[in-house]
N, C-alpha and C positions, 0 to 999 in steps of 0.2 A: 868738247862736243862741237861738231861742225856748225857753222852759222845756220845751215838749213838742214837739220837732221830729218831722218825718215820717222814720221810720227806713227806709232803703233798704239791703237786703242784696244784695250782688252775689256770686254763687257762683263761686268759682274751682275748677273741676273739672279733673281731669287731661285734657290735650289741649285746653284752652280756647284760643280765638283771642284773642291778646293785645290786639288792637285792640278787639274786642268787649267785653273785660273793662274796659279803661280808659275806654271811651266813656261808660257811665252814671256812672262815678265823676266824670268830667270835667263832664258836663252838670249832674247833680244837685248836685255839689260847688260849681259856680260860681253857681248860682241864688241871688239875694239879694232880700230883701224891700225895700220902699221905705225902711225905717228902717236899711237896711244889714245887717241880721241874716241869717243863713243858715237857711232853713227846713228843710233836709234834713240828716240825719246819715247818712253813707254808711259802710257796713262791708263789707269784702271778707272773705268767709267760705269756708272750704274744709274738705274732709274731712281733709286733712293740712296741716301747716305749710308745705310746699313742694310745688308741682305743676309739671308740664310745660306750658308754653304753646307755641303754634305761631303763626308769622306766615304765614297763608295756606297752611299745609301744607308750607312750606319750612323744614324743620329745627325743632328744639325748643330752648327755653331754660327755665330754672327761674325761677319767681316765688314770692314768699312770700305766704301768706294769713294776715294778722295775727289773724284770728278763726276759731274752729271753727264747726261748723254750729249750735251753740247760740246764736251771735250772730245767727242768722236766725230763731230760734224765735218771737220776738215782733215781727218786723219788719212794718211797714205795707206795704211793697212788697218783693218778692223778684225779682231779675233773674237770668235764666239766659242767659249769653252763649253765643255759638256754640262748638261743641265738635266734635272728631273723632267721627264718627257710627259708626265701625266697632264700637264696643262700647257696652253700656248703662251708664248712670250707676249708681253704687252704690245699693243698696236704701235706705241711710240718707238719701240725697238724695231719692229718690222718696217715701219716707215723710214727709220734711220738707215737701215740696211738697203732698202730699195733706192733711196736717194744716193747713198754712197756708191752703190753699183752703177747707177746712172751717170755719175760724174767720173767713173773710172777707177775708183778706189779698189784696192785688193781686199777681198773678203775671204776669211779663213775660218773654218770650223774645226774643233777638236772633239772627237768622240760624238756624243749625242747632240753637240751643237749643230750638227747637220739638220736636225729637226727644225731649228729656228730658221736656218737658211731656206729650208723647204717651205716652211709656213709663210715666209716672206715672198715666196714665188721665185726665188733666185735659182733654184735647181731644176725648174721645169724644163724637160727635154734634154737634160744633161745627165752625165754619169757621175755618181757620187758614192762615197763610202762612209761608213760609220762603224762603231764597235760591232763585231760579228753577232753579238747577242741581241742587238737592236736592229739589225739590218732588215729582218722580215717585217717588223713593225713599221719601219720607215717606208718600205715598199708598199705595205698595206694602206698606210695613210696617204701616201703620195704616189699613186700609180703612174703619174707622169714623169717620175724620176727613175732613171736607170740605176738601181742600187747594186753595186758590186761589193760583196762582203770580203773579198780577198785582199786588196792592196792595203799597205800600211798608210798610204795617202794617195790622193789623186789631184791633178790640176786640170781645170777646164777653163782656159782663158784666164781671167782675173779671179776666178773662184777656186778655192782649194778646200778639200775635205780630208779628214784623217780618221784613222781607226781609233780604238780606245786607248786611253791612258798613255803609255810610253810612246805610242805612235805619234802623239802630238810633238814630242821631242824631235823625232825624225823629220817631221814636216817643218818645224821651226828652223832646224839646222839647214834643211834644204832651201828654205827661203833666204836665210842669211847668205848661203852659197850663191844663189841667184842674184842677190842684191849687191854683194861686195866681194865675191870670189871665194875660192877654196881655202885660202890661207886664213881669212877672217872666220869662216865657218869652222875650220879645224881648231882655231884658238878658242872659240865658244864651246866646241865639243870637249876640248881638254879641260876647260874651266868647269864644265858640267860633269866631268869624269865619265865620259861615254865615247863610243866610236862615232866618227862623223857620219857614218851611214851603217845600216844593218842589212844583212842578207835576208831574202825571202819576203813573204807577205803574211797576212793573217791566217792563211790556210793551215800553216804549221801549228797554230795555237788553238784552232777550233777543236773542241773535244769531239772525238768520233763516237757516235752512238752505237750501241750494240747492233750487229747485223741481224735484221729480222728476216726470217725465212717464212714465206706464207705456207699455210697448211695446204697439203695436196698439190696438184699441178707439178711445179718444178721443184718442190721442196727437197726431194731426195737427191736430185741432180745438183742443186745449189749446195747442199751439205757435202756432197762428194767433191764438188769443185773446190770448196774451201779446204777440205782435207788433203786434196792433191794439188793445191795451188803452186807448190814448189816444183812440180813436174812440168815438162814441156807439152802442155795440153793443146791440141789443135781443135778447131771447130768440129771436125768430124768425130773426134774422140768424145766430145761433150754430147753431140747428137746421138752417138752410139749408146752412151750410157743412158740417155733419156728415152732410147728406143723410138726416136723421131728422125725424120729427114732434117737436113740442115735448114731447109727453108721453113719447115714447120717450127723447128726449135727457135729460129730467129724471130718468127712472128710471135710465138708465145712469150719469149723473153721480153719483147717490146711491150706486150700487153700486160704482163704481170710485174715486170721489174723496171719498165720505162727506159731500157737501154739494150745494148747488144750483149750476147754471151761473152765475147772477148773483152769488151769494155768493163763488164762486171767483174770478170776474172782479174783484169789489170788492177782494178780498185782493191780487190781482196789482197793482191800481192803487195800493193802499196801499204795497206794497213798492216800486213804481216811484217814488212820491212821496218815500218815505224816502231812496231812493238819490239822487234829484235834490237833496234838501235837504242831504244829507251831502257831495255831491261837486261841486255847482255853486253859483254865486252868482245863479241865476235868481230874479227876484222871485216872491213867493208866487203871484200870479195866473198867471204863466207856468208854475210848477210844477203848479198845478191843471189848466191846459190840457193840458200835455204828459203828465200822468198820467191823463187821462180823467175828472177830477172835474168839469170844466166851469166851475167858479167857485171863487174863493177861499173863499167862505162854505161851499160844499159840502165843500171840502177840510178846512176847520177843523172842521166837524161830524164828519167821518169820523175825524179825529185825536182829537178829544175823546171820541168814542164808543169807539174801539179802544185808544187809548194814554193818554187822560186828560191830554193836553198839547197845546198849540197848535203848528202848524207852525213858527212863529217861535221858540218856546222849544225845540222839538226841534232846529232848526238850531243854535241857540246852544249846545246841549249837545254836539253832535257835530262842530262845525266849530272848528278851531283859531283862537284869537284872535290878532290882530296884536300 
């Protein structure tokens, strides 16, 4: 280990997600420099010597924190793993994070650990992410935080937040890359048996709710648009089916659906393409044709814009391998 290693303090708070706690210990602990030395010194720090950990909210088990909070007072990086969000972290933890941020330490959250950073006031006026299922609650509790549920991780100055579970691995490897370069990060990724980086963002993993069509009004036209989504529909075609002028159609769409007719149609085509990629072996050009995208290049552009992943990679992620 170098004479002056980068100290990483991982906070073991009551209700911590066990996987989120072990993840940074694993990644930073496995990183090695070309001479074989370990560039990081990892400490697990807690308010109490023993805390309750949870495995995805299913039951609790006890884990030991070998270091108190004082072990994090001079740390170069402090990691806050995901926690049960039903109650606020102790004031001692919030004070530690505020002091660390003030002295320039790097503060990192994994999954719902973002709630702790927000409770400490560190995310005020900043853009942050968390697990997509908790994003709305984080935004509700902290309206001063710009919550973006799509990215796998985000960096804003010396503050980093990540999405749920495995996204913490992506962020930790990203930080190793920033600190010591691509080769060291690649070595840690190989030791972790994962790719150094992943394509896309959380959008590809967020379950798509069933499309709801309001009674009356545009209901018949919306159903018709979904049925004919694979066809090259123009705004005038939609207006003709609704027996409305283009202007009136656009106004009613905005009132009833909160978007434009063509934007709504594009989203239906994306949903259809995702379904075809997940459930069929159709070639990508055929998926593009059957989902109304017209060409494989148009389909790829739509996926890249909305999901930050290619159709091929999306299919690989959601289809079982032989």
